[in-house]
N, C-alpha and C positions, 0 to 999 in steps of 0.2 A: 439330363439328370442334374448337372451342376446348377443350371439356371433355376430349376425347381427347388433345389436345396436352398439357394440364397433367397428365393422368394418366400420360402417357409420361415427362414430366419427373420426377414423383415416383417413378416406377418405375425411373428411371435408364436408360431405353432410349435411349441416345445416337443410335443409327442411326435410330430412328423419329423422334426429335425433328428430326434434321438433314434427313431426307427430307420431313417435313411442312413445314418452313420453306422447303425448296427448292420445294415445290409451291405454298406460300402464304406469300410473304415478309412479309405483314402479321402473321403469328403472332409475329414477332420482338418486337413491342411490344404484344402482346395482354395483356389482363388477365383474371383469372378472376372468378368471381361475388363474391368478397370485395374486388375492386379491386386485387389484388396482381399485379404484372408477372411475366413468365416468369423473369427473372433472380432476383427475390426468392424465388419459389417454389423455384427450383433451389438457392439458398443455404440456405433453411429445410430443404429435404429432404436437405441435405448431398450434393448431386449436383454435385461440383466440376467434373467434366469437362463437364457440360452448361452450368454457369455460365460456364466459360471459353469454350465455343463461342459462347454468346450475346454475350459481350463482344467476341469476335473478329468477330462478324457486325455489331457496331455497335448493339446494343440501346441505347435511350435510358435514361439514368440521371437520376432526380431526385435531390435532395439526400440522401434517405434511402438510396436504392439505391447512390449513389456512396460514401457513408460505409460501407455494408456491403461494398462491393466493394474499398474501400481505394484508390480512384482519387483521389488527393490533388488532381491538377490539375483534375478536374471539380468537386470540392468547392470549391476556391478560386475557380473560374470562377463557380459559382452564387452564392457568397457575395458576390463582387464586384458581381454584378447586384442582389442584395438580401440585405443582411446579416441581416435578420430570419429568413431561412431556417434559421439555426442553431437556432431554437426551433420548427421545423415538427414536425408529427406525421405518421407514416405512417398508412395506412388501418387498420392493426391496433394503433395506439396507441403507437408507439415514436418517440422523438426520434432525430435523426441521431447524437447522442452515445451513446445507448443502443446503437445498431447498430454504431457504430465500436468501442465498448468490447467488446461481446460477440464480434464477429467478428475482433477483434485488430488493428485499424488504428490504431496509436499516432499516426502522423503526422496522420491525419484527426481524431483526437480532439483533438490539440493545436491544429490549425487551427480547429476548432469552438469550443474554449474561448477562443481568442484573438479570436473574433468573436461573443462573447456567448452561447455555449452554456452552458446552465444545469446546473451540476454537481449541483444538488439536484432537478432535474426528475423528476417521477413519471410513469411510463407510464400512459396512459389505457386501461388494460385490466385484466383481473382480477388481474394480478401486482402492480400498483401499486408497482413497484420503482424504483430509481434507477440511473443509469449505473454506480455502484460495484458494485451487485448484479450487473449485467450483466457487468462485467469479471471479477469473481470467479467467476461461473458459467461464463464462457468460459475461465477458467484463464489470464488474461493479467496476470501480476504487474507487467509494465512499465506497463500502462495503469492498474492499481490504484494504482501509485506516482504517476502523473500526476494522477489524480483526487484522491487524498489531498492532494497538494501544492496543488491548486486549492481545497481546503477541503471536500471531501466528508465527510459525517458517517459515521464508521466504525461507528456503532451504529444507523444508520437501519434501520428494519424494513419489510419488504414484507408483502404479504398472507400471513397465516399466522404472522407474527411472526419470520420468518427474517431474519438479518443476512448481510452479505457474508462474515463469518467462518464462518458455517454452511456457505456454499457452498465456501469455501476448504478447510475441514476435510473436507467430503464428497469433494472432488476430490483430497485429499492434496496440496494446493498449499502447500507449506511457505513458499515465498517470499512469496506473497500473505498468508498467515496471519501471518507475522512482521511484515510491513508494517502490517497492520491492528492488531495488538496494540500496535505501537509508537506508533500514533496513537489509542490509548485504547479499542480494541474490547474489549467485555466478554467475557472468556474463558468465563464461566459464565452468560451471558445465555441464557435459555430461550425457545424458540419456543412457539407456542400449544399444541403437543402435548407440551410440557415437555422437549423434547430440547435439549441444550446442544451446542456445537461439538465438545466432547470425545466425546460419545456418537456423533456421526457419524464422527469420526476413528477410533474404535475398532471400530465396527460395519460401516461402509461400506467402509473401506479396510484392514481388518485383514489382515495377511499370514498365511496358513495355516502352521502349524508354527512360527511365530515368537512363541510365548507369552512368552518371557522379555522380549522387546522391549516387548510390550504391558504386562507387569507393571511394567517400569521407567517406562513412560509414565505409568501411574496414580500411582505413587509421586511422580514428578516433578510431576505436576499437583496432587496433594494439597499438596505443599510450596509450590507457587506460590499456591494458594488460601489457605493459612495465612498467607503473607507479605502477600498483598493484604488479607486480613481484619484482620490486626493493624494495618495502616495505617488502615483504615476505623475501627477501634475508637479509635485514638489521635485521629483527626480528629473523632469524634463530639462535638458541642457540647452535646447535651441527652440526657436519659434516653430520650426518644422515638427519637432517632436511633440510640442504642445498642441499643435493643430491635429496631429495624428491621434492624440488622446481624445480631443474634442469629437472628432469624427467617429472614433470607435464607440464612444459612450453616448454622446448627445446628437450625433448625426441622424439623418433621416432613417437609417437602418441600424442605428446605434443600440447598444445593449440595454440602455435605460428604457427606451421606448418599447422594447420588446415585451416588457412586463405587462403593458396594457392589454395585450392579447388575451391574458388570462382573467381579466376582470369580470367577464361575462359569467364565469363559473362561480362567482362569489355572490353572497347575499348583498342587498343594497348597503347595509351597514358596513360590511367588510370591504365592499367596493369603494365606499367613501373614504374609509381609513387608508386603504392602499393608494387611492388617488392622492390623498394629502401627502403621504410618505413619498410618493413619486415626485410630486411638484416641489416639495421641500428639498429633496435630493438634487433635483435639477437646478433649482435656484442657488443652492449652496455651491454646486460645482461650477455654475456659470460665474459666480462671484470669485471663486478661487482662480478660475481660468483668466478672468479679467485682471485680477491682482498680479498673477504671474506674468501676464503679457506686459503690464505696466512696469514691472520690475525689469523685464528685458529692455524696454524702451529707456528707462532711467539709466541702466548700465551702458547702453549704446551712447546716450548723450554724455555721460560722464567720460567715456573713453574718447569721444570726439573732442570735447572741451580740453581734455588733458593733452591731446595731440596738438591742439592749436594754442596752447598756453604760451605766453611770452613772459620771460623773466625780466621785469622792468629794472632790476638791479644790475643787469649786465652792462658793460661799457657800450656806449652808442658809437655810431660812425663819427669820425672826425670831419671837419669842414673840407668840402671839395675845393681844390684850387680853382680860383676864378680866372686865372690867365697864365700864360707861359712865363711867369716870373719866378726865378729861383727862390726868392724869399718866401713864397707861399708854401714851399715844401721843406723849409728849414726845420730841423729837429730841435727840440728843447731837451738837453741832457737830463735835467731834473724831472721833467714831466714824463719822459720816455724811458726812464731808467729800467733796465731789465726786459725791455720789449723790442729792442733794436735787432737788426739782422746784420751779420758780418758781410762786408762788401770790400771790393778792391778798386783802386783807380784804374781806369782804362784811358787810352789816348784820345778818346772821342771828345768832341766839343758840342755843346747844344747849338743847333742851327740858328744862326742869326744873333746869338748872344755871347758866344765864346766861353760860356760857363763850362767848368769841368764836369765830367760825368763819372759816377761810380757804377761798376757792373757787378750785379749780385752773382755770387758763385752758384753754379747750377745745383749742387747737392744741398744748398742751404736755402732753396726757395721756400717761402712761407707755406706753400701748399704741401710741402713734403715730397713733391714730384721732381725728379731730375729730368734733364733733357734740354736741348738747345732752345726749343720753342718757349721754355719757361725762364730763360735767362733774362733778367730785367735790368733796367738802368734808371738811376735817379740823379737829379742835379745835386751837386755838393758845394757849389760856390759859397764861400763864407763859413762852411761848417768847420768846427774845431777838431772833430774826430771822425775818422772814416767808419767808426763803429756806430754812428748815429744815423744810418741810412735806412730809408724805406723804399720798397719796390714801387715803381711808378708806371711801368708799362712793358711793352714788348722789346724795346731796345733801340738805341740810336743807330745801330748798324743797319736797321731796316730802311734807312734813308731819311732825308729831311722830313718828308710828309709823314712817314711812319713814326718817326720819333715825336713829332708834334702831336699826332693823334694819340700816341701812347701817353703822353703827358696829360692831355685833356681827360683821358679815361682814368686817371689815377684816383684811388680811393684809400688814402692812408688810414689805417686803423689806429686811432689815437685814444688811449684810455682817458676818460673824463675824470 
């Protein structure tokens, strides 16, 4: 009996449905094998007359059926009892917001959003879509606007990679498409089967005999793509980002090349005009890409030269001592004023010469590093002041050979 009743609903047999309910009032709130009520099945089957009859007879509406029916009072009543019902799921995986969006109940959608309805909710079925997909699929631009204002993602993808803009384009819904584009929808985003919204707009809703209009659409869309791509090129911050733009638009499967698929649908004159527009856009984008690439190269060169730049006005190295003669390391008080290091006399003598040696205090090493390995010694024979000493090496205390080697390695920094 129940199966026959639901078959009659799907078939749109209003008289039979009314007669069966007259004989068995319990059918009014019956559910089928999938848990769906009579009203839901009538709406899914687009049997509006039967759906209206069921409402008039007083069929019970849960939150999902009420949203589908657009019965705002019932939605408000159910949410007042339990606000979490705004996030409920139907037996077939839809939220009340999905159903209000698809079936065009703007008021119910607004009530649901105001009571915690999730604009990003995904259906729990094979579609895996959002309420925005549902609104676009239903062709309800008013609800598309409401959902976008509530923060819906204009580029969200459902199963198969489809976006809401794909649905709007397929339906020829200019208002919804305009709203989606204004909120950042990708005009050239491709689904898993590589179809873009424009493909659907041209193939699914093309007006027979109106070739000129379709030719103009292609030229206009080429111009839009060129403008958008120029902006992406200018915004590219790295060579990698620039290459990604090139591949997306000018690559073998790039967005620009996809327009040529539609040329066969145009008259020869329209095809020639669209071809010129396509070639001009390609050349302009290639020039801009090359210019941006050169700008990256110029900047890299500038940074390299800057890092290798030498200030020729800086003091040069002083003369290296040519032998172990104390005179070669003598300081000139006038020349070296303000550049000397404080040192103190130690009891060591330079091997083989008897010259006295100054030991640099560890904390005052020119490198700024303390520690015994940096304590240096310099010859001071004949110097008038112990404050005129330069570091010469590792120290005489390393032994005769070590002291001689340290003296040979000396590089006094002498301002010129």
